N, C-alpha and C positions, 0 to 999 in steps of 0.2 A: 768307964763313965766318970770316975772320980777326977781324972785328969781333965776331961772336957768341962766338968763343972768348975774346976779351979780356973781354967782358961776363961770361962764366962765371968767369974768373979774378978779376974784381972782386968777384963774389958770394962766392967762396971767401975772399978777403982780408977782406971785410966780416964774414963769419961768424967767422973767426978773431979779428978785432978785437973783435967784440961778446962773444965767449966769454972772451977775455982780460980784457976790461974789467969782467967780473963783473956784467953786466946781468941775468944769469939766463937760464934755458932758455926761459921764456915770451916774454920780450922778444926774444931772438935768433930764436925761431921766428916771432914776429910780423913782424920785419923781413925775414927770409930767405925764407920760404915764398912770398910774392908775387913776389919777385925770381927765384926758381928757376922758378916757373910762367911768368913772362914770358920767361925765357931759353929754356925748352923750347918755348914757342909760337914764338919767333923762329927757333929752330933748325929746327923742323918746317916753318915757312913758307919758309925759305931752301931747305931740301931739296926741297920741292915745286916751287919756282921753278926750281931747277936741272933737275929731271926734266922739267918742261914745256918748258924751253928745248931740252933734248936731243931731245925728241919733235918740236919744230918744225924743228930742224935736219935731223932724219932725214926728215921729210915733204918738206922742200924738196929734199933730195938725191935722193929717189926721183922727184919730179915733173920734175926738170931733165933 
């Protein structure tokens, strides 16, 4: 999760840099929207992986 949080922080820094650089709203949206979508997909995948791992641990403990 730490890597995903860092990627989110990089997105925020990129958005601030683009906005300050006066590239305009359209260009900043063009750069940031795919990055935010990628970040959300990574976060969701990581959360699902953690849930599946916890389920496997629980099954193993019950069968033992």
